[in-house]
DOLO-88175 format. One line per 8 residues: their letters; for each residue x, z, y of C-alpha. Coordinates in nm, 4 decimals, m for minus. Each point is the difference from the previous one (the first is absolute). Layout:
// residues N
a = X:Z:Y | ... $
END
This chain:
// residues 607
mdeiifek = m6.1402:0.8987:m1.0357 | m0.1539:m0.1433:0.3177 | m0.3021:m0.2262:m0.0236 | 0.1027:m0.2183:0.2959 | 0.2718:m0.2506:m0.0887 | 0.2840:m0.0265:0.2611 | 0.0634:0.1964:0.3169 | m0.0954:m0.2927:0.2233 $
skknlkkv = m0.3439:m0.0046:m0.1677 | m0.0432:0.3662:0.0967 | 0.0989:m0.0770:0.3594 | m0.2519:m0.2868:0.0149 | m0.2776:0.2255:m0.1273 | 0.1006:0.2779:0.2384 | m0.0288:m0.2376:0.2966 | m0.3603:m0.0793:m0.0978 $
ynrinsks = m0.0688:0.3673:m0.0698 | 0.1234:0.0933:0.3481 | m0.2136:m0.2718:0.1585 | m0.3104:0.1311:m0.1793 | 0.0689:0.3592:0.1025 | 0.1105:m0.0661:0.3572 | m0.1744:0.2352:0.2451 | 0.0633:m0.2192:0.3030 $
ltrymkmd = m0.0925:m0.3345:m0.1543 | m0.3210:0.0273:m0.1955 | m0.0897:m0.3545:0.0953 | 0.1960:m0.3229:m0.0073 | 0.2034:m0.0790:0.3125 | 0.1645:m0.3400:0.0532 | 0.3430:0.1486:0.0704 | 0.0201:0.1434:m0.3522 $
gvlflaig = m0.0606:m0.3201:m0.1923 | m0.1516:m0.0303:m0.3463 | 0.1570:0.1613:m0.3062 | m0.0286:m0.2027:m0.3232 | 0.0637:0.1968:m0.3183 | m0.0198:m0.1361:m0.3556 | m0.0412:0.2727:m0.2627 | 0.0911:m0.1353:m0.3420 $
gynrtfel = m0.0569:0.1068:m0.3596 | m0.2528:0.2726:0.0835 | m0.3627:0.0451:m0.1055 | m0.1006:0.2716:0.2500 | 0.0898:m0.1508:0.3378 | m0.3355:0.0768:0.1641 | 0.0225:0.3637:m0.1113 | 0.3535:0.0112:0.1441 $
llemgler = m0.1308:m0.1147:0.3392 | m0.2519:0.2824:m0.0022 | 0.2743:0.2463:m0.0970 | 0.2050:m0.1244:0.2951 | m0.2704:0.1281:0.2370 | m0.2500:m0.2837:0.0395 | m0.3748:0.0293:m0.0262 | m0.1921:m0.2575:m0.2001 $
deiatfsn = m0.1699:m0.1352:0.3102 | 0.3419:m0.0625:0.1584 | 0.0867:m0.2535:m0.2707 | m0.1381:m0.3562:m0.0068 | 0.0306:m0.1642:m0.3429 | 0.0324:m0.3781:m0.0304 | 0.1515:m0.2576:m0.2359 | 0.1684:m0.2030:0.2753 $
laltqtfi = 0.0975:m0.0038:0.3668 | m0.2267:m0.2868:0.1052 | m0.1233:0.0786:0.3519 | m0.3695:m0.0620:m0.0580 | m0.2580:0.1630:0.2247 | m0.0918:0.2358:m0.2842 | 0.3675:0.0971:m0.0331 | 0.0256:0.0603:0.3778 $
nethekqv = m0.3147:0.2096:0.0080 | 0.0862:0.2147:m0.3032 | 0.3628:0.0663:0.0933 | m0.0733:0.0940:0.3634 | 0.1369:0.3481:0.0787 | 0.1170:0.0541:m0.3578 | 0.3507:0.1310:m0.0653 | 0.0812:m0.1975:m0.3157 $
vyirkiny = m0.0850:m0.3378:m0.1505 | 0.0289:0.0395:m0.3765 | 0.0504:m0.3397:m0.1707 | m0.0790:0.0229:m0.3699 | 0.0308:m0.3151:m0.2098 | 0.1641:m0.1283:m0.3179 | 0.2079:m0.3010:0.1013 | 0.1538:m0.0057:0.3461 $
ltsvnkgd = 0.2493:m0.2803:m0.0613 | m0.0873:m0.1530:m0.3345 | m0.2464:m0.2313:m0.1651 | m0.1353:0.0658:m0.3483 | m0.1096:m0.2438:m0.2677 | m0.2108:0.1393:m0.2807 | m0.0891:m0.1698:m0.3251 | m0.1627:0.1159:m0.3213 $
syskkwld = 0.3274:0.1324:m0.1388 | 0.2373:0.0302:0.2953 | 0.0429:0.1151:0.3583 | 0.2749:m0.1487:0.2166 | 0.1030:0.1328:0.3408 | 0.2400:m0.1771:0.2349 | 0.1210:0.0217:0.3592 | m0.2216:m0.2166:0.2191 $
lnvadgfe = 0.1825:m0.0658:0.3277 | m0.3222:m0.1083:0.1700 | m0.1544:0.3369:m0.0844 | 0.3192:0.1897:0.0898 | 0.0537:m0.1783:0.3315 | m0.3662:0.0378:0.0893 | 0.0158:0.3735:m0.0696 | 0.3139:0.0399:0.2122 $
esmmiykn = m0.1608:m0.1952:0.2822 | m0.3106:0.2197:m0.0126 | 0.2168:0.3113:0.0532 | 0.1729:m0.1605:0.2985 | m0.3352:m0.0991:0.1525 | m0.1424:0.3492:m0.0525 | 0.3049:0.1588:0.1565 | m0.0520:m0.1813:0.3328 $
aertlivn = m0.3747:m0.0622:m0.0056 | m0.2326:0.1122:0.2815 | m0.3766:m0.0275:m0.0262 | m0.3204:0.1254:0.1623 | m0.3188:0.1192:m0.1620 | m0.3448:0.1294:0.1050 | m0.0509:0.3779:m0.0307 | m0.3279:0.1459:0.1252 $
rkkvewsk = m0.0716:m0.3316:0.1750 | 0.3308:0.0174:0.1865 | 0.3013:m0.2253:m0.0419 | 0.3010:0.2128:m0.0874 | 0.3601:m0.0659:m0.0982 | 0.0695:0.0187:m0.3727 | 0.1851:0.3218:m0.0854 | 0.1642:m0.1132:m0.3206 $
psivildd = 0.1644:0.2228:m0.2625 | 0.3726:0.0474:0.0595 | 0.0732:0.0384:m0.3730 | m0.0520:m0.2612:m0.2702 | 0.0385:0.1221:m0.3595 | 0.0505:m0.2645:m0.2684 | m0.0963:0.1421:m0.3380 | 0.2417:m0.1904:m0.2246 $
qslnlqfd = m0.0698:0.1301:m0.3501 | 0.1362:m0.3099:m0.1741 | 0.3219:m0.0042:0.2106 | m0.0555:m0.3663:0.0823 | 0.0950:0.0143:0.3687 | 0.3480:m0.0852:m0.1287 | m0.1087:m0.2232:m0.2866 | 0.2785:m0.2307:m0.1206 $
ghrflyqt = 0.2371:0.1493:0.2601 | m0.2172:m0.1090:0.2935 | 0.1004:0.1332:0.3423 | m0.1936:m0.0420:0.3225 | 0.1679:m0.2307:0.2498 | m0.1496:0.1213:0.3274 | m0.1943:0.3178:m0.0595 | 0.3096:0.2031:m0.0860 $
evgfvqir = m0.1101:0.3480:0.1095 | m0.2178:0.0716:m0.3009 | 0.0800:0.3367:m0.1565 | 0.0072:0.0314:m0.3781 | m0.0624:0.3127:m0.2044 | m0.0006:0.0182:m0.3776 | m0.1332:0.2907:m0.2020 | 0.1633:0.0850:m0.3320 $
nrnaepst = m0.3117:0.1280:m0.1764 | m0.3131:m0.2087:0.0551 | m0.2198:0.3080:m0.0130 | 0.2218:0.2508:0.1829 | m0.1807:0.2728:0.1925 | m0.0314:m0.0990:0.3711 | 0.0955:0.3552:0.1007 | 0.3285:m0.0357:m0.1920 $
iiaeikdv = 0.0807:m0.3176:0.1939 | m0.0777:0.1648:0.3352 | 0.2241:0.2927:m0.0916 | 0.2897:m0.2364:m0.0602 | m0.0064:m0.1321:0.3581 | m0.0378:0.3398:0.1654 | 0.3647:0.0288:0.1120 | 0.0769:m0.3738:0.0273 $
eeaekmmf = 0.0833:m0.1707:0.3308 | m0.2309:m0.2906:0.0755 | 0.1365:m0.3560:m0.0001 | 0.0970:m0.1502:0.3350 | m0.1782:m0.3140:m0.1171 | m0.1803:m0.0905:m0.3196 | 0.2501:m0.1014:m0.2677 | 0.0111:m0.2243:m0.3041 $
alyqdkrv = 0.0488:0.1754:m0.3343 | 0.0247:m0.2150:m0.3104 | m0.2761:0.0692:m0.2518 | 0.1289:0.1057:m0.3430 | m0.2131:m0.1549:m0.2723 | 0.0671:0.2001:m0.3173 | m0.3265:m0.1209:m0.1595 | m0.0954:0.3471:m0.1324 $
desevlda = m0.0459:0.3317:0.1784 | 0.2738:0.2582:m0.0437 | m0.2569:0.2695:m0.0627 | m0.1413:m0.1956:m0.2951 | 0.3476:m0.0492:m0.1442 | 0.0959:0.3660:0.0449 | m0.3254:0.1173:m0.1587 | 0.0494:m0.2394:m0.2925 $
lnrirtsc = 0.3588:0.1218:m0.0544 | m0.1223:0.3610:m0.0116 | m0.2552:m0.0954:m0.2651 | 0.2649:m0.1897:m0.1991 | 0.2377:0.2997:0.0170 | m0.2574:0.2331:m0.1545 | m0.1049:m0.2553:m0.2650 | 0.3420:m0.1084:m0.1339 $
frklgdaw = 0.1033:0.1533:m0.3327 | 0.2221:m0.2653:m0.1667 | 0.3699:0.0004:0.0861 | 0.2226:m0.3097:m0.0160 | 0.3519:0.1073:0.0902 | m0.0104:0.1189:0.3622 | m0.3369:m0.1678:0.0612 | m0.3625:0.0439:m0.1001 $
cmkptefk = m0.2214:m0.2603:m0.1601 | m0.3704:m0.0690:m0.0290 | m0.2118:m0.2564:m0.1777 | m0.1283:m0.2677:0.2416 | m0.3620:0.1122:m0.0433 | 0.0964:0.3656:0.0541 | 0.1901:m0.0944:0.3146 | m0.2906:m0.1954:0.1483 $
kvvgsqkl = m0.2485:0.2757:m0.0842 | 0.2135:0.2687:0.1662 | 0.0745:m0.2152:0.3072 | m0.3677:m0.0811:0.0436 | m0.0140:m0.3772:0.0590 | 0.1561:m0.3253:m0.1145 | 0.0952:m0.0900:0.3583 | 0.1843:0.3264:0.0644 $
anaikemp = 0.1682:m0.0085:m0.3430 | 0.1372:m0.3488:0.0704 | 0.1076:0.0985:0.3501 | 0.1891:0.3060:m0.1262 | 0.1847:m0.2091:m0.2609 | 0.1014:m0.2459:0.2725 | 0.1347:0.2666:0.2371 | 0.3831:m0.0202:m0.0096 $
eleiyqmt = 0.0217:0.3556:0.1392 | m0.1445:0.1417:m0.3248 | 0.1864:m0.2133:m0.2586 | m0.2964:0.0276:m0.2381 | m0.0122:m0.2894:m0.2471 | m0.1646:m0.1211:m0.3195 | 0.2011:m0.0898:m0.3100 | 0.0040:m0.3677:m0.0898 $
snkkigkd = m0.0565:0.0707:m0.3706 | m0.1423:0.2751:m0.2192 | 0.2033:0.3100:m0.0875 | m0.0869:0.2809:m0.2377 | 0.0176:0.3522:0.1433 | m0.0982:0.2688:m0.2458 | m0.3080:m0.1284:m0.1806 | m0.1073:m0.2307:0.2827 $
narwivip = 0.0973:m0.3641:0.0455 | m0.0630:m0.1575:0.3435 | 0.1357:m0.2057:0.2864 | 0.0647:0.3184:0.1960 | m0.0165:0.0648:0.3722 | 0.3295:0.1734:0.0840 | m0.0010:0.2552:0.2863 | 0.3425:0.1291:0.1109 $
esafefkg = 0.0215:0.3611:0.1157 | 0.1087:m0.1275:0.3427 | m0.3454:m0.1571:0.0523 | m0.1446:0.3500:0.0512 | 0.2382:0.0530:0.2933 | m0.1826:m0.2671:0.2028 | m0.1031:0.1480:0.3358 | m0.1335:m0.3108:0.1683 $
fdyldede = 0.1027:m0.3476:0.1064 | 0.3033:m0.0556:0.2201 | m0.1529:m0.1799:0.2962 | 0.2353:m0.2095:0.2103 | m0.0605:m0.0819:0.3637 | 0.0590:m0.3527:0.1278 | 0.3508:0.0861:0.1224 | 0.0825:0.1717:m0.3291 $
lfeqelqq = m0.1335:m0.2955:m0.1971 | 0.2125:m0.2328:0.2090 | 0.3091:0.2133:m0.0641 | m0.0801:0.0122:m0.3723 | m0.0466:m0.3765:m0.0185 | 0.3172:m0.0466:0.2031 | 0.1924:0.2226:m0.2411 | m0.1423:m0.1839:m0.3012 $
eltaeeey = 0.0952:m0.3315:0.1565 | 0.3473:0.1331:0.0824 | 0.0446:0.1174:m0.3596 | m0.1138:m0.3378:m0.1310 | 0.2364:m0.1751:0.2416 | 0.2898:0.2178:m0.1116 | m0.0764:m0.0579:m0.3687 | m0.0241:m0.3755:0.0571 $
aqkqeqll = 0.3206:0.0001:0.2062 | 0.1765:0.1937:m0.2760 | m0.1161:m0.2491:m0.2640 | 0.1076:m0.2897:0.2204 | 0.3384:0.1615:0.0591 | 0.0455:0.0511:m0.3747 | m0.0969:m0.3636:m0.0627 | 0.2430:m0.1147:0.2690 $
qsimsiel = 0.2865:0.2116:m0.1311 | m0.0611:m0.1197:m0.3558 | 0.0833:m0.3526:0.1222 | 0.2589:0.0791:0.2650 | 0.2051:0.2007:m0.2539 | 0.0224:m0.2694:m0.2715 | 0.3653:m0.0782:m0.0693 | 0.0961:m0.3663:0.0341 $
pinirsgy = 0.3171:m0.2075:m0.0271 | 0.0495:m0.1428:0.3506 | 0.2400:m0.2751:0.1077 | 0.0929:m0.0638:0.3633 | 0.2093:m0.2450:0.1983 | 0.0576:m0.1289:0.3544 | m0.1341:m0.3517:0.0527 | m0.1606:m0.2120:m0.2665 $
vgsqmshs = 0.2905:m0.2418:m0.0514 | 0.1670:0.0558:m0.3366 | m0.1087:0.1677:m0.3212 | 0.2161:0.3140:m0.0240 | m0.1817:0.3293:0.0657 | 0.0868:0.3689:0.0319 | m0.1845:0.1903:m0.2724 | m0.1434:0.3529:0.0178 $
psetlqsf = m0.1331:0.1022:m0.3437 | m0.2429:0.2718:0.1138 | m0.1831:m0.0122:0.3323 | m0.3545:0.0920:0.0981 | m0.2241:m0.1478:0.2658 | 0.0420:0.3273:0.1855 | 0.3788:m0.0296:0.0060 | m0.0415:m0.3712:0.0803 $
ldgvddie = m0.2035:0.0881:0.3117 | 0.2218:0.2927:0.0953 | 0.2993:m0.2343:0.0153 | m0.1607:m0.2698:0.2162 | 0.1041:0.1343:0.3405 | 0.3538:0.0834:m0.1152 | 0.0540:m0.3539:m0.1290 | m0.1406:m0.1480:0.3205 $
nekihgie = 0.1854:0.2264:0.2436 | 0.3359:0.0186:m0.1777 | 0.0374:m0.3399:m0.1656 | m0.2536:m0.2697:0.0909 | m0.1217:0.0418:0.3613 | m0.2630:m0.2572:m0.0949 | m0.2601:0.0872:0.2640 | 0.2558:m0.0334:0.2789 $
llqgatte = 0.1241:m0.3334:m0.1378 | m0.3489:m0.1449:m0.0504 | m0.1325:0.1092:0.3398 | 0.3085:m0.1468:0.1631 | m0.0294:m0.3386:m0.1758 | m0.0978:m0.2830:0.2375 | m0.0358:m0.2964:m0.2379 | m0.1548:m0.0701:m0.3393 $
eeykhikk = 0.3447:m0.0909:m0.1343 | 0.1444:0.3361:0.1049 | m0.2981:0.1796:m0.1578 | 0.0523:m0.1828:m0.3308 | 0.3725:0.0692:0.0077 | m0.0669:0.3754:0.0409 | m0.2455:m0.0076:m0.2919 | 0.2428:m0.1935:m0.2152 $
yslayfld = 0.3130:0.2084:0.0513 | m0.0721:0.3320:0.1773 | m0.3171:0.1687:m0.1244 | m0.0321:0.2351:m0.2988 | m0.1804:m0.1170:m0.3136 | m0.1049:0.1772:m0.3192 | m0.1115:m0.0846:m0.3527 | m0.1047:0.2410:m0.2737 $
gvyanner = 0.0792:m0.0430:m0.3663 | 0.3130:m0.0392:m0.2130 | 0.1933:m0.3301:0.0094 | 0.3004:m0.0929:m0.2143 | 0.3269:0.0363:0.1927 | m0.2125:0.1011:0.3059 | m0.0537:m0.3700:0.0681 | m0.3318:m0.1093:0.1464 $
edknyqgg = m0.1315:m0.2697:m0.2310 | m0.3184:m0.0139:m0.2037 | 0.1963:m0.0625:m0.3191 | 0.1943:0.3236:0.0565 | m0.3111:0.2211:0.0195 | 0.0129:0.2769:m0.2637 | m0.3001:0.2182:0.0909 | m0.0855:0.2984:0.2175 $
krliaidv = m0.2100:m0.1820:0.2615 | m0.2903:0.2085:0.1330 | m0.0358:m0.1086:0.3637 | m0.2358:m0.2808:0.0983 | 0.1058:m0.1546:0.3294 | m0.2316:m0.2327:0.1935 | 0.0678:m0.1700:0.3313 | m0.3014:m0.0789:0.2186 $
degeyers = 0.1319:m0.2906:0.2061 | m0.3294:m0.1762:0.0703 | m0.2625:0.0971:0.2584 | 0.0184:0.2520:0.2801 | m0.1170:0.3050:m0.1931 | 0.0011:0.3433:0.1591 | 0.1728:0.2740:m0.1972 | m0.3349:0.1803:m0.0328 $
yieqkleg = m0.1456:m0.3063:m0.1747 | 0.2748:0.0093:m0.2642 | m0.0483:0.3748:m0.0418 | m0.3742:m0.0492:m0.0519 | 0.0717:m0.2623:m0.2660 | 0.2077:0.2510:m0.1967 | m0.2461:0.2844:0.0565 | m0.2837:m0.2225:m0.1207 $
qglfgliy = 0.1806:m0.0424:m0.3332 | 0.1152:0.3635:m0.0149 | 0.3664:m0.1081:m0.0120 | 0.3134:0.1711:0.1241 | 0.2116:m0.2045:0.2367 | 0.2736:0.0048:0.2610 | m0.0659:m0.2352:0.2917 | 0.2592:m0.0907:0.2601 $
ptakyyyd = 0.0741:m0.2902:0.2356 | 0.2475:m0.2689:m0.1045 | 0.2987:m0.1122:0.2107 | m0.2173:m0.2590:0.1765 | m0.1939:0.2791:0.1733 | 0.3119:0.1388:0.1673 | 0.1061:m0.3494:0.1090 | m0.3206:m0.1282:0.1626 $
eskrwrii = m0.2682:0.2651:m0.0847 | m0.1640:m0.2236:m0.2612 | m0.2437:0.1894:m0.2218 | 0.1884:m0.0456:m0.3259 | m0.0179:0.2725:m0.2626 | 0.1653:0.1039:m0.3240 | m0.1950:0.1975:m0.2576 | 0.1738:0.2022:m0.2719 $
lmadaems = m0.2181:0.1205:m0.2890 | 0.0879:0.1935:m0.3150 | m0.0769:m0.1233:m0.3515 | m0.1022:0.2535:m0.2648 | 0.2553:m0.1440:m0.2451 | 0.3143:m0.2118:m0.0078 | m0.0669:m0.3735:0.0168 | 0.1518:m0.2941:m0.1800 $
kaqyrevv = 0.0748:m0.3194:0.1914 | m0.3257:m0.1615:m0.1170 | m0.2003:0.3156:0.0721 | 0.1439:0.0284:0.3496 | m0.1149:m0.3503:0.0916 | m0.3519:0.0717:m0.1243 | m0.0182:0.3440:0.1655 | 0.1111:m0.1313:0.3412 $
agvatlld = m0.2493:m0.2879:m0.0208 | m0.2771:0.2348:m0.1187 | 0.0596:0.2594:0.2707 | 0.0069:m0.2715:0.2679 | m0.3369:m0.1233:m0.1292 | m0.1439:0.3535:m0.0022 | 0.1116:0.0528:0.3585 | m0.1142:m0.3509:0.0981 $
leideask = 0.3391:m0.0800:0.1570 | 0.1989:m0.3234:m0.0056 | 0.3601:0.0502:m0.1110 | 0.3163:m0.2040:m0.0252 | 0.0848:m0.1226:m0.3519 | 0.3378:0.1665:0.0443 | m0.1772:0.3385:m0.0201 | m0.0660:m0.0688:m0.3699 $
kisqlmgy = 0.3712:m0.0359:m0.0751 | 0.1267:0.3133:m0.1711 | 0.3425:m0.0220:0.1646 | m0.1325:m0.0652:0.3516 | 0.1658:0.2239:0.2589 | m0.2241:0.1860:0.2420 | 0.0961:0.1154:0.3481 | 0.0577:0.3717:0.0541 $
plskkdvs = m0.2237:0.1759:0.2530 | 0.1797:0.0126:0.3346 | m0.1582:0.3255:0.1215 | m0.1542:0.2824:m0.2019 | m0.2589:0.0704:0.2715 | m0.1282:m0.3573:m0.0395 | m0.0805:0.0540:m0.3690 | m0.3576:0.1032:m0.0761 $
ivigsavn = m0.0984:0.1460:m0.3355 | m0.3364:m0.0639:m0.1643 | m0.0698:0.2636:m0.2642 | m0.1420:m0.1305:m0.3241 | 0.0794:m0.0825:m0.3611 | 0.2669:m0.2134:m0.1593 | m0.0894:m0.3563:m0.1005 | m0.1177:m0.0271:m0.3594 $
vaqfqpkl = 0.2308:m0.2615:m0.1548 | m0.2110:m0.0453:m0.3143 | m0.2891:m0.1549:0.1953 | 0.2247:m0.2949:0.0925 | 0.1066:m0.1303:m0.3387 | 0.2196:m0.3127:0.0047 | m0.1899:m0.3120:m0.1028 | 0.0490:m0.0937:m0.3614 $
kpkpsgnv = 0.1718:m0.3314:m0.0624 | m0.2582:m0.2516:m0.1209 | 0.0808:m0.1733:m0.3246 | 0.0781:m0.3669:0.0666 | m0.2555:m0.2419:m0.1413 | 0.0878:m0.3256:m0.1683 | m0.0405:m0.1921:0.3286 | 0.2358:0.2255:0.2013 $
vdfssstk = 0.3768:m0.0335:m0.0025 | 0.1779:0.3273:m0.0824 | 0.2811:0.0524:0.2543 | 0.1049:0.3383:m0.1393 | 0.3161:m0.1357:m0.1601 | 0.1035:m0.2193:0.2979 | 0.3243:0.0819:0.1881 | m0.0687:m0.2243:0.2999 $
sltdfnhe = 0.0046:0.1209:0.3614 | m0.3184:m0.0332:0.2060 | 0.1829:m0.2686:0.1999 | 0.0544:m0.2136:m0.3100 | m0.3547:m0.0569:m0.1241 | m0.1428:m0.3517:0.0245 | m0.2645:0.1009:0.2524 | m0.0599:m0.1235:0.3560 $
qakllksv = 0.0107:0.3522:0.1479 | 0.3158:0.0801:m0.1992 | 0.1636:m0.3136:0.1398 | m0.0894:0.1084:0.3567 | 0.1518:0.3414:m0.0727 | 0.3278:m0.1508:m0.1226 | 0.0188:m0.2359:0.2990 | m0.0606:0.2787:0.2541 $
lqsgapvg = 0.2667:0.2222:m0.1509 | 0.2516:m0.2877:0.0223 | m0.0755:m0.1456:0.3447 | m0.3033:0.1693:0.1555 | m0.3360:m0.1665:0.0785 | m0.0354:m0.3110:0.2217 | m0.1525:0.0322:0.3490 | m0.3749:m0.0757:0.0031 $
srnetyrq = m0.0722:0.1258:m0.3519 | 0.1591:0.3444:0.0000 | m0.3188:0.2081:0.0086 | m0.1606:m0.1837:m0.2914 | 0.3263:m0.0152:m0.1961 | 0.0549:0.3742:0.0146 | m0.3672:0.0656:m0.0667 | 0.0139:m0.2052:m0.3212 $
iylylkdt = 0.3214:0.1743:m0.1079 | m0.1544:0.3431:0.0584 | m0.3128:m0.0930:m0.1993 | 0.2233:m0.1107:m0.2883 | 0.1977:0.3264:0.0020 | m0.3110:0.2156:0.0501 | m0.1780:m0.1692:m0.2934 | 0.3068:0.0710:m0.2102 $
lenpqlek = m0.0104:0.3704:0.0927 | m0.3689:0.0285:m0.0837 | 0.0343:m0.1617:m0.3435 | 0.0870:0.2588:m0.2708 | 0.1119:m0.2850:m0.2264 | 0.2830:m0.0744:0.2463 | 0.1243:0.3595:0.0249 | 0.3625:m0.0999:m0.0761 $
wheeaeyl = 0.0017:m0.1975:0.3313 | m0.1612:0.2768:0.2123 | 0.3287:0.1433:0.1230 | 0.1295:m0.3466:0.0937 | m0.3294:m0.0781:0.1782 | 0.0283:0.3185:0.2105 | 0.3576:m0.0878:0.0912 | m0.0918:m0.3602:0.0902 $
ieqtktqa = m0.2888:0.1141:0.2230 | 0.2406:0.2044:0.2118 | 0.2623:m0.2812:m0.0023 | m0.2467:m0.2690:0.1108 | m0.1398:0.2292:0.2714 | 0.3491:0.0264:0.1437 | 0.0495:m0.3777:m0.0305 | m0.3290:m0.0640:0.1819 $
ildglpek = 0.1200:0.2082:0.2959 | 0.3364:m0.1815:m0.0051 | m0.1945:m0.3303:0.0111 | m0.1489:0.1176:0.3308 | m0.3454:0.1265:m0.1012 | m0.1105:0.3011:0.2111 | m0.0059:0.3285:m0.1930 | m0.3741:0.0386:0.0637 $
eveviyr = m0.0689:m0.3389:m0.1636 | 0.2166:0.0957:m0.2961 | m0.2030:0.3229:m0.0398 | m0.3230:m0.2029:m0.0023 | 0.1387:m0.2488:m0.2572 | 0.1203:0.2761:m0.2338 | m0.2841:0.2496:0.0332 $
END
């Protein structure tokens, strides 16, 4: 097992070795430049320099590269500057009971700058009363025992040609290291090699494992076991014992509770037989680490994608009763007892291309009236759930509704904004543009969500209102109507899918009906229509339905009528009039347009 970690480390060291032993260049020449080499994790760096062929008087030892006059004088005509210090890039805080080390960018940047200055510096000095040019060492060795030249992942920004060498065994014989580079080609330029901080020396671990092997005598299945005190005594130190237990390569662990083995009862240290096969750490170069991290990230991505796909399919494959029709005029529907959202989407383009041709019609429309006519009679609509006689009325609803449909008709939201709303709540949803988009490119969207259970009429109203509140979106009251038709997507490619969970119906419980007090009239047994109550807003409603609203007061008239109907819908005590209120809202909207109010004003009145 080689002592030098990585081939590029050997090449870096060989380049310095060749410089030291060059026959033609025993002194620094400007054309060669300065070689910077950091030797990390080694206690015998100075001895190694001597083994490489240097004499002691050819090495100048300092703790920094500050170009003081003393530094200039003592490094003149030396071959190597040997920088020996503890913290090259870090600052250390020490207290009575702690020591904290952290990357100090001021220290790090200053150190990098000092190397750059040294590399290009020229000086003069007085030798034997003569001014001579400074002959500076062409090799700078950074003794980096604590491996802090890369502390916290730090990389030099400008001084990039610093070679790195790491020694496996802190006390390896220098002659062994020299032997390892004998047949190695030198580096073309000094190269970075990522330090591997394993916290303990391999040699210590291997020696400790040999001692453990000869000391074990209790068997536990295919493993050996030792008492904690025995283990520490054999290993030799608390620090090494803890480090060995934390090494994933060894799989040595301590039981969480006591177990009796033979006559002894202890919280045993368990040593698998495979631990004795340990031959040393697997050191990974920077490129290998990157590939490993990339593979781990790819695996995580694939696992996440698989989970997301499973979540998506769990919703897309739910069977639903779906009803469809062309145009929204009339109540009769075509019923399909078992569809899924997947089959729903798969059929979108066929319906559009073979039956509807909605995009072509809408893009060809030249007036608002033509656009409304196409919506009213030509486009495809759907509604999930089971309805008596396949007739679209609230009173005919018999169950089976799982889809929550919301129209976003206010604001100029981007699709991405709607998607972020759903993602923020972790909800599944289909998002696609409504007919208005294909007519005049208005940013109008329809959102289809899935409920986690079938909904009653009352539940549906509460769920739609609750989801709209969660998503912070204004919706039309008609969206709360359980028998409200929703427009089919016109193009499958225009449908985006947000992966998430189904809506939890239970969190949106219908409001309980309050018990009427003695001062409140109980309407629950009344059979009157909303147009028949002796109420100013009810009288306006009846008048509008008979003859429209007079010029000059139309906006306020329809506003008052809408407030009356909206208050009715929001009052649980008036639930028996909810269906009539929904119907009257749509009827008075139509009447307002017939009275001449612009559609935009009607939208504002009824929002």
